[in-house]
C-alpha positions in Angstrom: 209.5 102.3 4.1 209.9 105.5 1.6 207.2 105.0 -0.1 205.7 104.1 3.4 206.2 107.6 4.8 205.0 109.0 1.1 201.7 107.6 1.9 201.5 108.7 5.7 202.0 112.5 4.6 199.4 112.0 1.5 197.0 109.5 0.6 193.2 109.9 2.4 195.4 111.3 5.3 195.2 114.7 3.8 191.7 114.8 3.7 191.1 113.9 6.9 193.9 116.9 7.8 192.2 119.1 5.5 188.9 118.8 7.3 190.2 119.8 10.7 191.3 123.2 9.3 188.2 123.9 7.3 186.0 125.1 9.9 188.8 126.9 11.6 189.5 128.7 7.9 185.6 129.5 7.6 185.8 131.2 11.4 188.9 133.5 10.6 188.4 134.7 6.8 184.5 134.7 7.5 184.4 133.0 3.8 181.0 130.8 3.9 181.2 126.8 3.4 179.9 127.2 0.0 182.9 129.3 -1.4 185.5 127.2 0.6 184.2 124.2 -0.4 184.0 125.5 -4.3 187.7 127.0 -3.8 188.7 123.6 -2.8 186.5 121.5 -5.4 188.8 124.2 -8.2 192.1 123.5 -6.1 191.4 119.6 -6.2 189.8 119.3 -10.0 192.6 120.9 -11.6 195.2 118.9 -9.6 195.2 116.0 -12.0 197.9 118.2 -14.2 200.0 117.0 -11.0 199.2 113.4 -11.8 199.8 113.4 -15.6 203.5 114.9 -15.3 204.2 112.8 -12.2 203.4 110.0 -14.4 205.3 110.7 -17.0 208.5 111.6 -15.2 208.3 108.3 -13.3 208.3 106.7 -16.0 211.3 108.7 -17.3 213.5 109.5 -14.8 212.3 106.6 -12.2 210.8 107.2 -8.6 214.2 108.7 -7.0 214.2 111.7 -9.1 210.4 112.4 -9.0 209.6 111.8 -5.2 212.4 114.0 -4.4 211.3 117.1 -6.5 207.4 116.1 -5.0 208.5 116.1 -1.9 210.0 119.7 -1.8 207.3 121.8 -3.7 204.5 119.6 -1.5 206.3 121.0 1.8 206.4 124.3 0.2 203.0 124.3 -0.9 201.8 123.7 2.6 204.3 126.4 3.8 201.8 128.3 1.6 198.7 127.4 3.0 199.4 129.2 6.2 200.0 132.6 4.3 196.7 132.7 2.0 194.5 136.0 2.2 191.5 135.7 0.1 190.2 132.7 -2.1 192.6 133.2 -4.6 195.2 132.2 -2.3 193.0 129.4 -1.0 192.8 128.4 -4.4 196.6 128.1 -4.9 197.2 126.3 -1.9 194.8 123.7 -2.4 195.7 122.9 -5.8 199.2 122.5 -4.8 198.4 120.5 -1.9 195.9 118.4 -3.6 198.5 118.0 -6.7 201.6 117.6 -5.3 200.6 115.4 -2.1 197.4 113.4 -2.6 198.0 112.9 -6.2 201.6 113.0 -7.1 203.1 111.7 -3.8 200.5 108.9 -3.2 200.8 107.9 -6.8 204.6 107.9 -7.2 204.4 106.2 -3.6 202.2 103.5 -4.7 203.6 102.8 -8.3 207.3 102.2 -6.5 205.8 99.9 -4.7 203.9 97.8 -7.9 207.5 98.1 -9.3 209.3 95.9 -6.9 206.2 93.2 -6.4 204.1 91.3 -8.7 202.5 88.0 -7.0 202.6 89.6 -3.6 202.1 92.9 -4.9 198.5 92.9 -3.2 200.0 92.1 0.2 203.1 94.7 -0.5 200.3 97.3 -1.3 198.5 96.8 1.9 201.5 97.6 3.9 202.5 100.4 2.4 198.3 101.6 2.1 198.8 101.1 6.0 200.3 104.4 6.0 197.4 105.9 5.1 195.0 104.9 8.4 197.7 104.9 10.6 198.0 109.0 9.4 194.5 109.3 10.0 194.9 107.9 13.3 197.5 110.1 14.7 197.3 113.3 12.9 193.5 114.4 13.5 194.1 114.6 17.2 197.6 115.8 17.0 196.6 118.8 14.0 193.3 119.8 16.7 195.5 120.6 19.0 198.0 122.6 17.2 195.4 124.3 15.4 194.0 124.9 19.3 197.9 126.2 20.7 199.1 127.8 17.5 196.8 128.8 15.4 195.5 127.2 11.9 198.4 129.4 10.0 201.3 128.5 12.5 199.8 124.8 12.2 200.2 124.9 8.7 203.8 126.1 8.5 205.0 123.4 10.8 203.6 120.4 8.7 205.5 121.9 5.8 208.9 121.8 7.4 207.7 118.3 8.8 207.4 117.1 5.2 210.7 118.1 4.7 212.1 116.9 7.5 210.4 113.3 7.1 210.6 112.6 3.3 213.7 114.5 1.6 216.2 112.6 3.4 215.3 109.1 2.5 214.1 109.7 -1.0 217.7 111.4 -1.8 219.3 108.0 -0.3 217.0 105.4 -0.5 215.1 105.2 -3.6 215.9 103.2 -6.4 214.1 103.4 -9.7 213.5 99.7 -10.1 214.6 95.8 -8.9 216.3 95.5 -12.3 218.6 98.7 -12.1 220.1 97.3 -9.1 220.5 93.3 -10.4 217.3 91.6 -8.5 213.9 90.1 -9.4 210.5 91.7 -8.3 209.2 90.5 -5.0 213.0 90.3 -4.0 212.4 88.7 -1.1 215.5 87.3 0.0 218.8 86.9 -2.4 216.7 86.6 -6.1 219.6 88.3 -8.1 219.0 88.1 -11.8 221.0 86.2 -13.8 221.2 86.5 -17.9 218.5 83.8 -18.3 216.1 86.1 -16.0 217.1 89.4 -17.8 213.7 89.1 -19.8 211.6 87.6 -16.4 210.1 91.1 -16.2 208.7 90.7 -20.3 206.7 87.7 -19.5 204.1 89.8 -17.3 200.9 91.5 -19.8 202.3 94.6 -20.5 200.3 97.4 -22.2 200.8 100.5 -23.1 199.2 103.8 -22.0 197.8 103.9 -25.6 196.6 100.2 -25.6 195.1 100.9 -21.8 192.8 102.9 -22.9 191.6 101.5 -26.2 190.0 99.2 -23.3 186.7 98.7 -21.9 188.1 97.9 -18.6 190.2 100.7 -17.9 187.5 103.5 -18.0 185.1 101.0 -15.9 187.5 101.0 -13.5 188.4 104.1 -13.6 184.7 105.0 -13.2 183.9 102.5 -10.5 186.3 104.3 -8.4 184.8 107.5 -8.4 182.1 107.0 -5.8 184.7 106.1 -3.0 186.9 109.3 -4.3 184.1 111.7 -4.7 181.5 111.0 -2.4 184.5 109.7 0.8 186.3 112.9 -0.2 182.9 115.3 0.6 182.0 113.7 3.7 185.4 113.4 5.1 185.9 117.4 4.1 182.5 118.1 5.7 182.9 115.6 8.8 182.9 117.8 11.6 179.7 119.8 10.0 178.2 116.6 9.2 178.7 114.9 12.7 178.1 118.5 14.4 174.4 118.7 12.8 173.9 115.1 14.4 174.7 116.0 18.0 178.1 114.9 17.9 180.7 117.8 19.5 184.0 118.6 18.1 186.3 116.8 20.4 184.1 113.3 19.7 184.4 114.3 16.3 188.2 114.1 15.9 188.1 110.9 17.4 186.0 109.6 14.9 187.8 110.1 12.0 190.9 108.3 14.4 188.2 105.5 14.5 187.7 105.3 11.3 191.2 105.2 10.1 192.0 102.5 12.7 189.2 100.0 11.1 191.0 101.4 8.2 193.9 99.5 8.8 192.0 96.1 9.4 190.3 96.6 6.3 193.3 97.5 4.3 195.5 94.4 5.4 192.4 92.1 5.0 192.2 93.6 1.2 195.8 93.3 0.1 195.5 89.4 1.4 192.1 89.6 -0.7 193.7 90.7 -3.6 196.1 88.4 -4.3 193.5 85.2 -4.3 190.3 87.0 -5.8 189.3 88.9 -8.7 190.4 92.5 -7.7 186.8 94.1 -9.5 184.9 91.9 -7.1 186.7 93.2 -4.1 185.9 96.8 -5.4 182.1 95.9 -5.5 181.9 95.0 -1.7 183.7 98.6 -1.0 180.6 99.9 -3.0 178.1 98.3 -0.6 180.1 99.4 2.5 180.5 102.9 1.2 176.5 102.7 0.5 176.1 101.5 3.9 178.2 104.3 5.4 175.9 106.8 3.7 172.9 105.3 4.8 174.0 105.3 8.7 174.1 109.0 9.0 170.4 109.3 9.4 170.5 106.8 12.0 173.2 109.0 14.0 171.5 110.4 17.2 173.9 109.3 20.0 178.4 108.7 19.8 177.0 105.1 19.6 175.4 105.8 16.7 178.6 107.5 14.9 180.9 104.7 16.0 179.2 102.5 13.4 179.0 104.8 11.1 183.0 105.0 11.2 183.3 101.5 10.7 181.7 101.4 7.6 183.4 104.4 6.4 186.7 102.5 7.4 186.2 99.4 5.8 184.8 101.2 2.5 187.9 103.2 2.3 190.2 100.1 2.7 188.2 98.1 0.1 188.4 101.0 -2.5 191.4 102.7 -1.8 193.9 99.4 -1.8 192.1 98.0 -4.9 192.5 100.9 -6.9 196.0 101.0 -6.2 196.7 97.4 -7.8 194.2 96.8 -10.1 196.0 98.9 -13.2 199.2 96.9 -12.1 197.5 94.0 -12.0 195.6 94.6 -15.1 197.8 96.2 -17.9 201.6 95.4 -16.4 204.3 97.6 -14.5 206.0 98.5 -17.9 204.0 101.8 -18.9 202.7 101.6 -15.3 203.3 105.6 -14.3 201.9 107.0 -17.4 198.9 104.7 -17.0 198.4 105.7 -13.4 198.6 109.4 -14.0 195.8 109.2 -17.0 193.8 107.1 -14.2 194.6 109.1 -11.7 192.9 111.9 -13.3 189.3 110.3 -12.9 189.9 110.3 -9.5 191.3 113.5 -8.7 188.2 115.1 -10.9 185.8 113.3 -8.8 187.5 114.2 -5.7 187.2 117.6 -6.3 183.8 117.7 -7.0 182.5 116.0 -3.8 182.7 118.9 -1.3 181.0 121.7 -3.7 177.6 120.3 -4.2 177.5 118.7 -0.4 178.2 122.0 0.8 175.8 124.1 -1.2 173.0 121.3 -0.9 173.8 121.9 3.3 173.0 125.8 3.1 169.7 125.1 0.6 168.5 122.4 3.0 170.4 123.5 6.4 171.1 119.3 6.6 173.3 117.0 4.6 170.0 114.5 4.1 168.9 115.9 0.8 173.2 115.6 -0.6 173.4 111.9 1.0 170.0 110.9 -0.4 171.0 112.5 -4.0 174.0 110.3 -4.5 173.4 107.5 -2.7 172.8 105.6 -6.4 176.4 106.6 -7.4 178.2 103.2 -5.7 175.7 100.9 -7.0 176.1 102.2 -10.5 179.9 102.0 -10.0 179.6 98.8 -8.7 178.1 97.3 -11.7 180.8 99.1 -13.6 182.9 97.4 -11.4 181.4 94.1 -12.3 181.9 94.8 -16.0 185.5 95.0 -16.1 187.3 91.6 -16.1 190.8 91.9 -16.6 191.4 92.9 -20.8 193.5 90.4 -22.8 195.4 91.6 -25.8 193.9 91.3 -29.3 196.8 88.6 -30.2 196.2 86.3 -27.4 
């Protein structure tokens, strides 16, 4: 439950939330779209520090300590976002919410689930990951109404208070380090209490240290395979309102498209979780890249609302396939023992690529006054990432 709440308050839903704020920030401050995009990109790229620190702390101190600290600081960073008065402040705010929210909080939440489940990891991750599309369904209309009625600064403050209220009590009271720490097996299911003969059961997993994982070809290919979803997905979500406006879709309808995308993401996430326990994970990642390419290409077709609906369906499918697979594939490939450190390193690639997306899309828009050039320029990336995924079967220890 706590991991679900953590994903609800972070994950891809955070990008959806930020997207609603972008135009009000630009209108209120007078900063250009390129400036705001560049600041967001810089803050997102620097957010890799949150992944590294949180990953190492997760392995050393466990989920409860790290989740509590991250939730407290994330709420503080969100409150600070409502106080920004210049681009430097905006950078610090974006850096805070990205490093603590979408990076550290998301990673700790998903890693906690991966520690507690092995055989049913795909299904458990899918259930947890449902929090992301649920937040994408619920939050954009709510945030939009709060901004309209209270202004964007007050809305950030209210979100910070909500983070503290929702996350801190369950993080302190309910989270435990691992199933073994409370005498249980992974995939606890019912009453699988550990006996002495079971105490080494976790060692039967194929366990890799971070140093060993970094020496495998699969580790780097999978990180690269995830860059298209992070870079392009973040860019198109960040500029979603502007992209829809440029195709004749009004703000209210564009906001509803975010919720539609998330609703499709619910179905896609559950389907992906089921498939991850049955099929090679890299094939599912390839399917996500194909859905992402379809989403990008379809933007050229949008002229009416029903066209935007199809775009939302493609986008939701891509998000569920790519995001859920990227959570599960690393513990499936490298085990649980050093998962925090491994995920901390892996998250760097996803965070940096996510941060790089909005800037070129915003800059190319201001050059050409449309998003067609940006989309055409980045359309080959998912195809290359699909090839990388195909070339990344699970690694094997040399001794095996």
